[in-house]
C-alpha positions in Angstrom: -178.1 -9.8 60.5 -181.8 -9.4 59.8 -183.6 -7.4 56.8 -184.8 -4.9 59.2 -181.3 -4.2 60.9 -179.9 -4.3 57.6 -182.2 -1.6 56.3 -181.9 0.4 59.4 -178.2 0.5 59.1 -178.2 1.7 55.4 -180.7 4.3 56.1 -178.5 5.6 58.9 -175.6 5.8 56.8 -177.6 7.1 53.7 -178.8 10.0 56.1 -175.5 11.0 57.5 -174.3 11.1 53.9 -177.1 13.4 52.9 -176.5 15.4 55.9 -173.0 16.1 54.8 -174.6 17.5 51.6 -176.3 20.2 53.9 -180.0 18.4 54.2 -181.9 18.8 57.0 -179.7 20.8 59.2 -181.7 21.3 62.5 -179.1 23.7 63.7 -179.7 26.3 61.2 -182.9 25.4 59.8 -181.8 24.6 56.4 -183.6 22.0 54.4 -181.0 21.9 51.9 -177.8 24.5 52.0 -179.4 28.1 51.6 -183.0 26.8 51.7 -184.4 27.9 55.1 -187.5 26.6 56.8 -189.0 29.3 59.4 -191.6 29.4 61.7 -195.0 30.3 60.0 -194.0 29.7 56.5 -196.1 27.9 54.4 -194.5 24.5 52.8 -196.0 22.0 50.8 -194.5 18.7 50.2 -196.0 17.0 47.0 -195.6 13.3 47.1 -194.4 13.0 50.6 -194.2 9.2 51.0 -192.9 8.5 54.4 -192.5 12.1 55.1 -189.1 12.7 56.2 -189.0 16.3 54.8 -192.2 17.1 56.1 -191.3 16.1 59.4 -188.2 18.4 59.4 -190.3 21.2 58.3 -192.8 20.8 60.9 -189.9 20.4 63.4 -188.7 24.1 62.3 -192.4 25.6 63.0 -193.8 25.9 59.1 -197.3 25.3 58.3 -197.1 22.2 56.4 -199.4 20.7 53.8 -198.4 17.2 52.3 -199.9 15.3 49.4 -199.6 11.6 48.5 -201.5 9.2 46.3 -201.2 6.7 48.9 -203.8 7.3 51.9 -202.2 4.9 54.4 -198.8 7.3 54.1 -200.8 10.4 54.6 -202.7 9.4 57.4 -199.8 8.0 59.3 -198.0 11.0 59.0 -201.1 13.0 60.0 -200.9 10.9 63.3 -197.2 11.2 63.7 -197.4 15.1 63.4 -200.3 15.3 65.8 -198.8 16.4 68.8 -195.4 17.5 67.3 -195.8 20.2 64.9 -195.7 23.6 66.4 -197.3 24.9 62.8 -200.6 23.9 60.8 -200.5 20.2 59.5 -202.6 19.2 56.7 -202.5 16.0 54.9 -204.2 15.3 51.4 -204.9 12.3 49.6 -204.4 13.2 45.7 -203.3 12.1 42.4 -202.2 15.6 41.9 -204.2 16.4 38.7 -204.6 18.8 39.5 -203.4 19.4 43.0 -206.3 20.6 45.4 -204.5 23.8 46.6 -205.0 27.3 45.5 -202.6 29.0 43.4 -199.4 30.8 45.0 -200.2 29.2 48.7 -196.4 28.0 49.3 -193.2 29.8 50.3 -191.5 26.7 49.7 -192.4 23.8 47.4 -190.8 20.4 47.9 -191.4 17.4 45.6 -188.9 14.5 45.9 -188.5 11.2 43.7 -192.0 11.8 42.0 -191.5 13.0 38.7 -189.9 9.6 37.6 -193.3 8.0 38.2 -195.7 10.2 36.1 -196.6 9.9 32.3 -196.5 13.5 31.6 -193.6 15.3 33.9 -194.3 18.7 32.2 -198.1 18.7 33.3 -197.3 17.6 36.6 -194.6 20.1 37.0 -196.8 22.7 36.1 -199.0 22.0 39.0 -196.1 22.1 41.3 -195.3 25.5 40.1 -198.8 26.9 40.3 -199.2 26.3 44.0 -195.9 28.4 44.7 -196.1 31.8 45.3 -194.2 34.6 43.1 -191.1 34.6 45.4 -191.1 30.9 46.6 -188.4 28.2 46.4 -188.8 24.8 44.9 -187.0 21.9 46.0 -187.2 19.1 43.1 -185.4 15.7 42.8 -185.3 12.8 40.5 -183.3 9.9 40.2 -180.1 10.6 38.0 -179.7 8.7 34.6 -176.2 7.4 35.1 -177.6 5.5 38.4 -180.5 4.4 36.8 -179.0 3.2 33.6 -176.7 1.1 35.7 -179.6 -0.6 37.8 -181.4 -1.2 34.6 -178.6 -3.4 33.5 -180.0 -6.0 36.1 -182.9 -5.0 37.9 -186.2 -6.6 36.8 -188.1 -5.0 33.9 -191.2 -4.2 36.1 -188.9 -1.6 38.1 -189.0 0.7 34.9 -193.0 0.2 34.5 -195.9 1.5 36.3 -196.2 2.3 39.1 -192.4 2.4 39.4 -189.8 4.5 37.2 -191.4 5.1 33.8 -188.9 8.3 33.1 -185.3 8.5 33.2 -183.8 12.0 33.2 -180.5 13.1 32.0 -178.9 16.1 33.9 -180.1 18.1 30.7 -183.2 16.7 30.5 -184.1 17.8 34.1 -182.9 21.4 33.8 -184.9 21.3 30.3 -187.7 20.5 32.2 -187.5 22.9 34.9 -186.7 25.6 32.7 -189.7 25.1 30.3 -192.0 25.1 33.4 -191.1 29.0 34.1 -188.6 28.1 36.9 -184.8 29.4 36.9 -182.4 27.1 38.4 -180.5 28.4 41.3 -178.5 25.1 41.8 -178.1 21.7 40.2 -176.5 19.1 42.5 -176.0 15.3 42.8 -176.3 13.2 45.7 -176.5 9.7 47.1 -173.7 7.8 45.3 -174.0 5.3 48.4 -177.6 4.4 47.3 -176.7 3.7 43.7 -174.1 1.3 44.5 -176.3 0.0 47.4 -179.3 -0.7 45.1 -177.0 -2.4 42.3 -175.8 -4.9 44.9 -179.3 -5.3 46.1 -180.5 -6.2 42.4 -177.5 -8.3 41.7 -178.0 -10.5 44.6 -181.7 -11.0 44.8 -182.9 -14.3 44.2 -185.7 -15.4 42.0 -188.9 -14.2 43.8 -187.3 -12.3 46.4 -188.1 -8.8 47.2 -185.5 -5.7 47.8 -186.9 -5.9 51.2 -186.2 -9.7 52.1 -183.2 -9.4 50.3 -180.3 -9.6 53.0 -176.8 -10.3 51.3 -173.3 -9.9 52.4 -172.7 -7.8 49.6 -175.1 -5.2 50.9 -174.0 -5.3 54.5 -170.4 -5.2 53.7 -171.0 -2.2 51.4 -172.7 0.0 54.4 -170.2 -1.0 56.6 -167.4 0.2 54.0 -169.2 3.4 53.6 -169.4 4.2 57.2 -165.4 3.6 57.4 -165.1 6.0 54.2 -167.0 8.7 56.0 -164.8 8.5 59.2 -161.5 8.4 56.7 -159.8 12.0 56.4 -160.1 12.0 52.7 -163.9 10.8 53.1 -165.5 13.8 52.1 -163.1 13.9 48.6 -164.3 10.3 48.0 -167.8 10.8 49.0 -168.0 13.9 46.5 -166.2 11.8 43.6 -168.7 9.0 44.0 -171.9 11.5 44.1 -170.6 13.2 40.7 -169.4 10.1 38.9 -172.5 8.1 40.2 -175.4 9.8 41.7 -178.5 8.1 42.6 -180.2 11.4 43.1 -180.2 14.8 41.1 -181.4 17.9 42.9 -182.5 21.3 41.3 -183.3 24.4 43.5 -185.3 27.0 41.6 -187.2 30.1 41.8 -189.6 31.8 39.5 -188.0 33.5 36.5 -187.5 37.3 37.6 -188.3 36.3 41.3 -186.6 38.1 44.3 -183.8 36.0 45.2 -184.0 37.2 48.7 
């Protein structure tokens, strides 16, 4: 199996796992459970990367602004959405210090797997909060400390140096950061135990000088196949939730402004 085939299979299983946690439900329009994306609403995706959540919001008819430091990713996403999005589409290349968007612009603000890369997460989050309206919803994710600390035992030290992960957040750290920014936590959830094990195996089996992209070993192939069988099993959901809660790759906070209208 080639590296591209292995990656494709893992992404497919990882996406199914996340959809089982309520993400990107195109039938209900929920980005995540109880967070609805509706036509005409203003959405900002900060640190959009390859644009998976931007794509979803655009497909639901939202006006979407996506921001990333990597110009290539922004331009590729602009091109991909040009003839697909029903609402307005705007890509911005920025280091987000500050974010070049007016105060209170968005009804929904998304920032996934970004805060762990920045030197001052509190200052960065204050900008993320600034661009949301009074009644906006924020969907924020960072790697969970349990998964990170496991990987840290075996990954090269560069993985935890700039521009990679320079912050590790415990559950309490993440909640304190969000509350200190003026937001109220609606839910705090844990996801992607599949990926925690997958990347541990990736790092463990990588040969000297081999990148994670190049690394194709039986361990990750078999783990992906095993997890696919777990998801099919009658007790699969119980096993999935148990792993997500014990060893999550990712933690998610859904938040609103303190004292905001919950509707």
